[in-house]
N, C-alpha and C positions, 0 to 999 in steps of 0.2 A: 567354308566359313564365310558368313555374310559380314560385310562392313558397311558402315554408314558414312557417307561423305556429304559435304555441304555444297549445294549447287547455287551458282550465282547466274542470274539471267539479266541481260542488258538489251534494251530495245535498240535496234539498229534500223537503218532505212529498208533493208530487205526482210525484216522480221525480228528475230531474236537471236542473240548469241548466248550460248550456255557454256559454262566452265565449272569444273570442280575446284573449290578453293584449296583443298589440301593436296590436290593432284592436278596442277595447272596444265599438264600435257593433255588432259582429257578436255577437249573443247570441240564445239560443233555449232551449227546454225540451223535454224528452221524458220519457216514462214509464219508459223503461229507458236505461241508459248507451249501448247501441248505437244506439237510436233518436235520442237526443240528439246523438251523434257524427255520424250521418248528416245530421240536420237542420242541425247547425252547418256541416258541409261544404257543404251546399246553400245555406245563408244566406251563406257566404263567397263562393261562386261568383256568386250574385245581386248581392251588394254590389259585387264586382269589376266586374261588367258595368255597374252603375249608375255607378260611379266613372269607368270608361272613357268611357261615353256623355256624361258631364259634364266630361270632360277634367280629372279630379282624379287626383293621384298616389296610388298604393296605398301604404299605410304600409310603412315600412322594417322589416326584420327583423334588427336588429343585436344584439339581446339574447341572452345565453346564460343559460339557466335550468337549474339543477341542484338536485337534492334533496340535502340535507346531513343525515346521521344524527347526532342528538344524543341521547346516553344521559342519562336523567334519573333 
């Protein structure tokens, strides 16, 4: 069963830090945004396997996240 999670990327001195909003334990770094994205996807797959092996429920994905434009 596929689930969709929200990825958050932050620019850091060594490249990018990626983390899943609904599953903050899934976190990684990469030198480029694309590398970080791929590593985050891999980390999420590995974490899902570990959760299933330990009979833990995967986090729910009920949040709706939108960007809001604010003129300042």
